[in-house]
C-alpha positions as CSV (number, residue, x, y, z in Angstrom):
1,M,-21.5,-19.5,-11.1
2,K,-23.3,-17.9,-8.2
3,K,-21.3,-15.2,-6.5
4,K,-20.6,-15.9,-2.8
5,T,-21.0,-13.5,0.1
6,Y,-18.3,-12.6,2.6
7,E,-20.0,-14.8,5.2
8,E,-19.9,-17.8,2.8
9,L,-16.3,-17.2,1.7
10,I,-14.8,-16.8,5.2
11,K,-15.9,-20.4,5.9
12,E,-13.8,-21.7,3.0
13,S,-10.1,-22.4,3.1
14,P,-8.0,-21.5,1.4
15,V,-9.7,-18.5,-0.3
16,T,-8.0,-17.9,-3.7
17,Y,-7.9,-14.7,-5.9
18,D,-10.5,-16.2,-8.3
19,M,-12.9,-16.8,-5.4
20,Y,-12.3,-13.3,-4.1
21,A,-12.6,-11.6,-7.5
22,N,-16.0,-13.4,-8.0
23,M,-17.5,-12.6,-4.6
24,E,-20.7,-10.6,-4.2
25,D,-20.0,-6.8,-4.0
26,D,-21.3,-5.7,-0.6
27,G,-19.6,-2.3,-0.6
28,N,-16.8,-3.3,1.7
29,R,-13.1,-3.8,0.8
30,Y,-11.2,-7.0,1.4
31,E,-7.7,-8.5,1.2
32,V,-6.7,-12.2,1.0
33,S,-4.1,-13.0,3.6
34,D,-2.5,-16.4,3.3
35,G,-5.7,-17.9,2.0
36,A,-8.0,-16.1,4.5
37,L,-10.4,-13.4,3.5
38,E,-9.9,-10.3,5.7
39,L,-12.3,-7.3,5.9
40,M,-10.3,-4.1,5.7
41,S,-10.5,-1.4,8.4
42,P,-13.1,1.4,8.3
43,A,-13.1,3.9,5.4
44,P,-9.9,6.0,5.4
45,T,-10.0,9.4,7.1
46,P,-9.8,12.7,5.2
47,T,-6.2,13.1,6.5
48,H,-5.3,9.7,5.2
49,Q,-6.7,10.4,1.8
50,S,-5.1,13.8,1.6
51,V,-1.7,12.3,2.4
52,V,-2.2,9.6,-0.3
53,N,-3.1,12.3,-2.8
54,E,-0.1,14.5,-1.9
55,L,2.3,11.5,-2.1
56,Q,0.9,10.5,-5.5
57,Y,1.2,14.1,-6.7
58,K,4.9,14.3,-5.5
59,F,5.6,11.0,-7.3
60,N,3.9,12.1,-10.5
61,V,5.9,15.4,-10.6
62,S,9.3,13.7,-10.3
63,C,8.9,10.0,-11.2
64,R,6.2,9.6,-13.9
65,N,8.7,9.3,-16.7
66,D,10.2,6.2,-15.0
67,Y,7.3,4.8,-12.9
68,I,3.6,4.0,-13.1
69,I,1.9,5.1,-9.9
70,Y,-1.4,3.7,-8.6
71,S,-3.3,4.4,-5.4
72,S,-5.8,2.2,-3.7
73,P,-8.1,0.5,-4.4
74,I,-6.1,-1.7,-6.7
75,D,-5.5,-5.5,-6.3
76,V,-1.8,-6.5,-5.9
77,I,-2.0,-10.2,-6.6
78,L,1.2,-11.6,-5.0
79,S,0.0,-15.2,-5.2
80,A,-3.3,-17.1,-5.7
81,T,-3.8,-16.8,-1.9
82,E,-2.2,-13.4,-1.1
83,V,-4.0,-10.3,-2.5
84,R,-3.3,-6.9,-1.0
85,Q,-4.6,-3.4,-1.6
86,P,-1.7,-1.0,-0.7
87,D,-2.4,2.7,-0.4
88,L,0.1,3.5,-3.1
89,I,2.4,1.5,-5.4
90,M,5.0,2.3,-8.0
91,I,6.0,0.0,-10.9
92,H,9.0,0.8,-13.1
93,R,8.0,1.2,-16.7
94,S,10.4,-1.6,-17.7
95,R,8.1,-4.0,-15.8
96,V,4.7,-3.1,-17.3
97,E,4.0,-6.7,-18.0
98,I,2.9,-7.2,-14.4
99,I,0.0,-4.8,-15.0
100,G,-2.9,-7.0,-15.8
101,S,-6.6,-6.4,-16.7
102,K,-7.7,-7.1,-13.1
103,G,-4.8,-6.0,-11.0
104,I,-1.0,-6.1,-10.5
105,N,0.4,-9.6,-11.0
106,G,3.4,-9.6,-8.8
107,A,5.5,-7.4,-6.6
108,P,5.5,-3.6,-7.2
109,D,8.9,-1.8,-6.9
110,L,7.7,0.4,-4.1
111,V,4.7,-0.1,-1.7
112,V,3.4,2.7,0.6
113,E,0.9,2.1,3.5
114,I,-0.5,5.0,5.4
115,T,-1.1,3.6,8.9
116,S,-3.8,4.4,11.4
117,K,-4.7,3.2,14.8
118,H,-6.8,0.5,13.2
119,S,-4.1,-0.8,10.8
120,R,-0.8,-0.1,12.7
121,R,-0.1,-3.6,13.8
122,Q,-1.1,-5.1,10.4
123,D,1.0,-2.5,8.5
124,K,4.1,-2.7,10.7
125,V,4.1,-6.5,11.3
126,Q,2.0,-8.6,9.1
127,K,2.3,-6.7,5.8
128,R,6.0,-6.1,6.3
129,I,6.5,-9.8,6.5
130,V,4.3,-10.4,3.4
131,Y,5.8,-7.8,1.2
132,A,9.3,-9.0,2.1
133,K,8.3,-12.7,1.4
134,Y,7.0,-11.7,-2.1
135,G,10.0,-9.6,-3.0
136,V,8.8,-6.0,-2.8
137,P,12.2,-4.1,-3.0
138,E,11.1,-1.1,-0.8
139,Y,8.3,-0.6,1.7
140,W,7.3,2.7,3.3
141,I,5.0,3.1,6.3
142,V,3.7,6.6,6.9
143,D,2.5,7.0,10.5
144,L,-0.2,9.6,10.8
145,S,0.1,9.7,14.6
146,N,3.4,11.6,14.3
147,F,3.8,12.2,10.5
148,T,6.9,10.1,10.1
149,L,7.9,7.8,7.3
150,E,9.6,4.5,8.0
151,Q,11.7,3.3,5.0
152,Y,12.3,-0.5,4.7
153,V,14.6,-1.9,2.1
154,L,14.7,-5.6,1.2
155,D,17.8,-7.5,2.1
156,R,17.4,-11.0,0.7
157,D,14.1,-12.2,2.3
158,R,13.7,-9.6,5.1
159,Y,13.5,-5.8,5.5
160,D,16.0,-3.6,7.1
161,L,14.6,-0.4,8.6
162,T,17.1,2.0,6.8
163,E,15.7,5.4,7.9
164,V,12.9,7.1,9.7
165,Y,12.1,10.5,8.2
166,A,10.3,13.4,9.9
167,E,9.6,17.1,9.4
168,D,11.9,18.6,6.7
169,E,14.4,15.7,6.3
170,T,14.6,14.9,2.6
171,I,13.2,11.4,1.8
172,R,15.3,9.6,-0.7
173,S,14.2,6.3,-2.1
174,K,16.7,3.5,-2.6
175,T,14.5,2.1,-5.4
176,A,12.8,5.2,-6.9
177,T,15.8,7.6,-6.9
178,C,13.6,10.2,-8.6
179,A,11.6,10.7,-5.4
180,S,12.8,13.7,-3.3
181,F,10.5,15.5,-0.8
182,S,9.9,15.7,3.0
183,M,7.1,14.8,5.3
184,G,7.0,18.5,6.3
185,E,6.2,19.4,2.7
186,I,3.4,16.8,2.7
187,V,1.9,18.1,5.9
188,R,2.0,21.7,4.8
189,S,0.3,20.7,1.6
190,L,-2.7,19.2,3.3
191,P,-6.0,21.1,2.6
192,V,-6.9,21.0,6.3
193,Q,-4.1,20.9,8.8
194,P,-4.3,17.9,11.2
195,D,-4.5,20.1,14.3
196,K,-7.6,21.8,12.9
197,I,-9.5,18.5,12.5
198,N,-12.1,17.6,15.2
């Protein structure tokens, strides 16, 4: 079967995971949102990548005995027509069966998105609705404009914003109780401080 290009696939509806997985590699990253192929925003900034790395390090130090931790790019296949690439995910070791050969087949226990000016609306509105719909128990949004962490916990089919953490307030996950750190620790651990970046 001939691999299709992005231009060919966006004309098709709905786009499924199989179509997406077999598309021509053009060097870009995509997600499938309700059967529509979406081009992801520009490459992450150094600060974004450093925050992802620091979060992953913190989780690995305190949670790796109980959780498997992945950072993007990794496909989270929520349904045949909903495929996301969160910045960071955690899966409890009792649920390893959702880890497949091509991606994660179902909802992780915790999803983290690091938001930027390009992705703020998508992370705070669209993805919040999607992750709740597919049963992700806890969703964090890290906002790089003010280095805060918004913690959303699933209540039936919608998220409640349970806390907004900043500076040295200790972040405590409702799902991954092993996690314990602050945004201040994350910021101070960055190799280049945000105010020093041009």
